N, C-alpha and C positions, 0 to 999 in steps of 0.2 A: 270159482274164486272168491267170490265173497265169503261163500260157505267156509272154504278152507282157512281164510283169516280169521274167522269167528271162532272155529276149532283152535286155531294156534295161540291166540290170545287167551282162549279159555284153559286150554291146556297150562299154558304159561302160570295163569292165576293159581290153579290147582297145585302146581307143583312148589309156587312160591307159599301156598297156605300150609302145606302138609309136611313140608321138609323143611324145618326150621334149623337143624343141626349142622348140614354143611355150611348155611350162612354164617351160624357162629362161630364154627371152626376156620372159616374165611377171615374173618374179622380177629379171631385171635394171632392167625398167622400173621395177618397184616401188621397189627400192633406190633408183634415180635420182630418183622422183618425191620419196621420202621426204627424199633430202639436200637436192634443190631447195627444199622446203618451209621446211626447218630453216633454211637460209641466208636465205629469204625472211623468215621469222619474226623470226630475229635483226636482220636488214637494218631492217625496219618497226620493231622493237621499240628500237633505237639511236636511228631519227629521231624517234621519238614521246616518250622517256624525258625530253630536254630541254624539252618542253612540259608534262610532267606532274610536275615536280620539286616544284612547290609545292602538291603534295597532302599534305593533313593525314594524320599517322599514328595519330590517334586510334582506338583500340580495334583497332590492329594492331601496338602498339608492341613486343609481344614477338616479331614478325617482324623479320630483318635487311633492308635494304635490297637485298642482294647476293641473300638466300636468295629475297627476293619475286621479284626480276628473274628468275632462274633458273627458278623455280616458274611463272611466266607465259609463257615461252618453251617450255617442256615443254607445260603445258595448251593452248596456242594451236595449237600442232603437233599434238598429239594430237586435238582437236576437227576440225581441217582433215581430218585422215585418215581419222577415222570418218565425217565427211561424205561425202567422196569414194567411200569403200567402201559407204556405206549407201544413200546416195541411187538409185543406178543398181538395185540388188536390190529395193528397197522400192517403186519406181517401178513397174518390170516386175510386180511382185506386184500392186500395185494395179490395175493396167491390165488383168492376167490375171483377178483376180477380179472386174471390174467387167463384163468380157466374157462371164461365164459367170452363170446363175440361180443362185440361191440357195434350191437346192431341197433342201439338209440343213442341220442344226444347225452342223456343222463348218465349211462354206464362209461362213456368217453371221459365224462366231466370226473366221476369217482373213481375212475382208473387212475387218471393223471393227480388228483387230491390225494389218494394213497402213496402214489409214488413221491409227491412233495412232501407229505407228512413224514413217511421214514425217513428221508433225505434229512430232513429237519432233524428229527430225531438221532439221528446217527451221529449228529456235529456235537452233540451234549457232552460226551467223555471229554472233549478238548476243554469245553467251558467249566466242567468239574475239575479237571486238572489244574486249570487257571487259578480257580479259589482254593483249591487243595495245597497250592504253592503259595497263598497270602497275597492273591493279586499280582503273581508273578509269572509271565508267559516263559515256558523253558523250552519251545519249539521252533523258535527263530520266527523273523518277520514275514516270511513268505506265508507259511500257514496261519500266522497272525491275521493279515490281510484276507487270506482265501477263507478261513473258518466265517469272518464277519459275513464277507461278500456272500457265500452260500446261504448263512443263517437268513440274511433278509432277502434272498431271492426266493427260497422256499416259502417263508412266511408270506410273501405277498402274492406269489403264485397261489398260495393255498385261500388267501383273501378272493382274490378275482376268480377263482373256480367256484368257490361258493356263490359269488354274486351271479355267474353264469349257470348254476345249478337252479338257484332261485329263478331267473330268467326262464330257464326252461320249465319251469313247473307252473309260471305264470302262463306260458304260453299253450301248455297243455290242458290246464283248467280253464282259463278264461276264453283263450281262441283256439280251440282243439282242431277245428274244420281249417280255418285261414292259415294256421301254421303248419300245417301237414309238408307243405313244399319246402320250407326252411329247416323244420326238425329233422334233419339228416344226420347220422353219424359221420359221414364225410365233411359235412359243414361244420360239426361239431370239432373233428380233427383239425381242421384248417384253423378255428379259433384257439385251439388249445396250443398249438405253433405259434400263432402270433402272441398269446401270452407269453410265454416263456421267453421268446426273442425279445420281447418289449420289456419284461422287467428286468431279464439279465443286460440289456443294454442301458436302463435307466439304473441300475444298481452298479455298474461297471465303475463309476468315480470312487466308489470305495475302496478299488483294488488300486488304484493310483493316487490316491488322495495323501498327501504328503502330512496333513494335520493329523491323520489316524495312523501313519505310519509308526510299526513297533519299534520300540527303544531297546537294543539288547543289551544296552550298558545297565538299564533300570529294570528291565523286564516289564515294561508297562506293554499294555495292548489296548489300545483305546477303540480299536474297530470293534471289538466285542459288543459294545454299549454304544459305540458311535459318540464317544466322550466328547469329542471336539468336534465343533460344527459351524456353521456360518448362515445367516440370515437367507441365503439363497435357499438351504435346504427346508426353510418353512413351508414354502410355496408346493415343493415337490411332496412334503410331508401329507400336507393337507388335500391334495388331489388326489395322491395315491390312495387315501383312505376314503375319502368324501364319496367318489365317483362309484365303487363297488357297494359302500354301505348305503348310499342313497336309491341303488338300484335293488337293493334288498330289501330295503324297507316297502319302497313304492310297489315292487312286484308282490310283495305279501299282503299289503292293503288291498289292492286289486284282487287278490286272490281270496279273501275273506268277504269282501265285497259279493263275489260272485256267488261263493258258497253260501252266503248267507240267503242269497236270492233264490238258490234251489231248493225247495220244498220236499222233494220226493225221498222216502224213507231208503230207497235203494242208494241215493249219494252219500249214505251217511258214513258209510267205511271210508269213502274217497274224503270227506270232510275231516274226518278224524286223522286221516293219515298225513293231510296238509297240514293241520292244527299242529300235529306231533313235530313235522318238521320245521316248522315255523318258529317254534318253541326252542328246539335243539341248536338251530342257527344262531337265534336272537342270544340265547344263553352262552352259546360260544364266543359271540362277538363281543357281549356284556364282561364276561370273565377274562377273555382274552386280548382283544383287539382295542376296545373304546379305552380303557384305562391308558394304554401304552401311547396312543396318537394323543390323547389329551395331555398327559404328563409330557410326551415328548414336543408338543407345540410350545407349553410354558418353557421348557427346558431350553428350547432354541431361541425364544424371545428373551429370556433372561441371560443367556449366554452369550448374544450378542452384544448386551449392554453390561456385562461383566456381573459377578454376584456383587449384590451391595453389603452384605455381610456375612460372617463365616457360617451361621446357620442357615442362611438361604442357600450356600453353596452345598452345604452337606445335605439340605434336605433335597435339593432339585438332584443333585446327584445320586441320592439313594433312591428316589422316585423313578428317576429314569431306568436305574438297573432291576429295581424290582419288577415295574410293569414290563421292562423287557424280557425277563425271566417268565413273568405270568401268560407271555404268549404261546409258551410250550403247553399250556394246558388244552390249546385247542387240538393238539394231536392225540390227546387222551379221550377229548368229547367225540371226535370225529368217528371214531368205531362205533360208537352210542348211535350216530346219524345213520352210518352205513346198516346197521342191524334193522331201522325201519324203513330204509328206504330201499335196500336190495336184498332180493329174496335169495339169492346165490351164497352171499354172504351169511344171511342168518341161517340157512341149511348148513353151510360148513361150520359154524359156531355151534349149533346143536348136535351135529353130528360128533364133534369133537366132546362135547359135554355129556352125551349118552355113551361114548367110548370108554371116558374115563370113568363113570358110573359104574359099566360093565366090569372093568379090571377090578374096581374096589369090591 
């Protein structure tokens, strides 16, 4: 097992060292795609601006028309890029996880994390459409409420599933013998069911909130970024994030302390794998979730007392939208985590890579 892992990483290193041409071609293709997307979004936005000029600027009068136009182009391009990068990796992950039996808690959690991610990403075209229409929602108030609700349901399911993946790693590394009775796939399935029900119930007020109700007359859809809020949302936002993030931090600190105490050379691959997982999950949180929740807390606190100046209103609103969009980065980073944590996903990906090279 350990010898196989060493051979895998050695072969991967050799491939990256000897074959630079495909990498160069990939980045050239990526730059071309990005440029084409930018031109496409600009052209579509230019054609749609004339039809949306009669939109009311109520509740948005602190943002100038030119700034709003530039912001919409950037957001639309960002969502399209995330969609293109995240869908293949998460679709492959879902296929790989469905092809294997859920015989361990980690496999159960990873399968549902891939489900949450793919559901999360499939909602991005509606957000893209909203920005292509100059922050105008053309799909009616029902889809407005539903898209916002499902976006945040899948986001918080992803957060809690990552916390349980970390907790499962803690039990496997720190308490391998004592945790054998509780580390069962059956118990993991029950936990996953509780997570989905708990998050759906806690996010259900978004569906029925009159504050974030879409306005068909103006085309506003504040549910997408939860722009209308109340002081009550502050507590729920803090609790919803602090509990899973604290679980992850404590689990990883205890894992590192345990691995540091182990001196055997045989434990080196296990230690390396654990450290890689810790780095990937913490990167995920640092890029995707921490900025959003910090910004969200500040936004709610200031929104409850109303903006003191136009600059404050504009800055807080923009930060709320930007950090909300950045949460999508999690769906791009998760397949990287699957690559290191799940052998089936890794083998499927390498198989596709070999087949594509064989065709070339």
